[in-house]
C-alpha positions as CSV (number, residue, x, y, z in Angstrom):
1,M,7.9,-111.8,-172.0
2,S,10.1,-114.2,-173.7
3,R,12.9,-116.1,-172.3
4,A,15.4,-114.0,-174.2
5,Q,14.0,-110.8,-172.9
6,K,14.2,-112.0,-169.4
7,A,17.8,-113.1,-169.9
8,L,18.6,-109.7,-171.4
9,S,16.9,-107.9,-168.5
10,V,18.9,-109.9,-166.0
11,L,22.1,-109.3,-167.9
12,V,21.4,-105.5,-168.0
13,V,20.7,-105.4,-164.3
14,A,23.8,-107.4,-163.6
15,C,26.0,-105.2,-165.7
16,L,24.6,-102.1,-164.1
17,G,25.2,-103.7,-160.6
18,L,28.8,-104.4,-161.5
19,W,29.3,-101.0,-162.9
20,G,27.9,-99.5,-159.7
21,C,30.1,-101.6,-157.5
22,A,33.1,-100.6,-159.6
23,Q,32.3,-97.0,-159.2
24,G,31.8,-97.4,-155.4
25,A,35.3,-98.8,-154.9
26,A,36.8,-95.8,-156.7
27,N,34.7,-93.4,-154.6
28,G,35.5,-95.3,-151.5
29,H,39.2,-94.1,-151.7
30,A,38.0,-90.5,-152.3
31,S,35.5,-90.9,-149.5
32,A,38.1,-92.1,-147.1
33,E,40.3,-89.1,-147.9
34,R,37.4,-86.8,-147.5
35,M,36.5,-88.4,-144.2
36,R,40.1,-87.9,-143.0
37,A,40.0,-84.3,-144.1
38,L,36.7,-83.7,-142.3
39,E,37.9,-85.4,-139.2
40,N,41.0,-83.2,-139.2
41,K,38.8,-80.2,-139.7
42,I,36.6,-81.2,-136.8
43,A,39.6,-81.8,-134.6
44,K,40.9,-78.4,-135.5
45,L,37.5,-76.8,-134.8
46,E,37.3,-78.6,-131.4
47,D,40.8,-77.2,-130.5
48,D,39.8,-73.8,-131.6
49,F,36.6,-74.1,-129.5
50,K,38.6,-75.1,-126.4
51,A,40.9,-72.2,-126.9
52,V,38.0,-69.8,-127.3
53,V,36.4,-71.2,-124.1
54,A,39.6,-70.7,-122.2
55,V,39.9,-67.1,-123.5
56,R,36.2,-66.5,-122.6
57,E,36.8,-67.7,-119.0
58,Q,39.9,-65.5,-118.7
59,L,38.0,-62.5,-120.0
60,R,35.2,-63.3,-117.5
61,K,37.7,-63.3,-114.7
62,Q,39.2,-60.0,-115.9
63,L,35.7,-58.5,-116.1
64,T,34.9,-59.6,-112.6
65,A,38.1,-58.1,-111.3
66,A,37.5,-54.9,-113.3
67,E,33.9,-54.6,-111.8
68,Q,35.3,-55.2,-108.3
69,E,37.9,-52.5,-108.9
70,R,35.3,-50.1,-110.3
71,T,33.1,-50.7,-107.2
72,Q,36.1,-50.0,-104.9
73,L,37.0,-46.9,-106.8
74,G,33.4,-45.7,-106.6
75,Q,33.5,-46.2,-102.8
76,Q,36.8,-44.2,-102.7
77,V,35.3,-41.4,-104.8
78,E,32.3,-41.2,-102.4
79,Q,34.6,-41.2,-99.4
80,L,36.7,-38.4,-101.0
81,Q,33.6,-36.4,-101.8
82,A,32.5,-36.7,-98.2
83,G,35.9,-35.6,-97.1
84,V,35.8,-32.6,-99.4
85,K,32.4,-31.6,-98.1
86,E,33.7,-31.9,-94.6
87,R,36.8,-29.8,-95.4
88,E,34.6,-27.2,-97.1
89,Q,32.5,-27.0,-93.9
90,Q,35.6,-26.7,-91.8
91,L,37.0,-24.0,-94.2
92,A,33.7,-22.1,-93.9
93,T,33.8,-22.4,-90.1
94,R,37.5,-21.4,-89.9
95,T,36.9,-18.5,-92.3
96,G,34.0,-17.3,-90.1
97,E,36.2,-17.6,-87.0
98,R,39.0,-15.7,-88.7
99,G,36.6,-12.9,-89.7
100,A,35.3,-12.7,-86.1
101,V,38.9,-12.6,-84.7
102,Q,39.9,-10.0,-87.3
103,S,37.0,-7.8,-86.4
104,Q,37.8,-8.1,-82.7
105,F,41.5,-7.3,-83.5
106,D,40.5,-4.2,-85.5
107,H,38.1,-3.1,-82.7
108,F,40.9,-3.7,-80.2
109,R,43.5,-1.8,-82.3
110,K,41.1,1.2,-82.7
111,G,40.5,1.1,-78.9
112,I,44.3,1.1,-78.2
113,K,44.8,4.0,-80.7
114,A,42.0,6.0,-79.0
115,L,43.5,5.3,-75.6
116,L,47.0,6.3,-76.8
117,G,45.5,9.5,-78.3
118,Q,43.8,10.3,-75.0
119,A,47.0,9.5,-73.0
120,E,49.0,11.7,-75.2
121,A,46.5,14.5,-75.0
122,A,46.4,14.2,-71.2
123,S,50.1,14.1,-70.9
124,A,50.5,17.1,-73.2
125,A,47.9,19.1,-71.1
126,S,49.3,18.2,-67.7
127,T,52.9,18.9,-68.5
128,S,53.7,22.5,-68.3
129,P,56.7,24.0,-69.8
130,V,59.7,23.8,-67.6
131,T,61.0,27.2,-66.5
132,S,64.1,27.6,-64.6
133,A,64.0,29.0,-61.2
134,S,67.4,30.4,-61.3
135,E,66.5,33.4,-63.3
């Protein structure tokens, strides 16, 4: 390679280097704006993430409260069902007792009617017509 070619090569490389540096300075301003925009976007995303985490924690608390309430309601339902079964048993017992008392009452009433009938028959037979002795 001749001296002129070497000088030309160095000159070409130097020109390309200067051109590249000149391009970098113009892109540096655009890069700085892009970096600020990305930083703003990251900050916004972090704020959104914090808000979502807060909402998630609130929803977890609500879920826990709802599960506790559901458990309590389930226990109340079980208690009410046990009460209903007990009342049904009491009702069946009372109905049986009422039937027995009703039967006794009917038997007692029939016995009283029979006794009244016998008493009326006896009183009708024992009483003779009243005749006057003055005749």
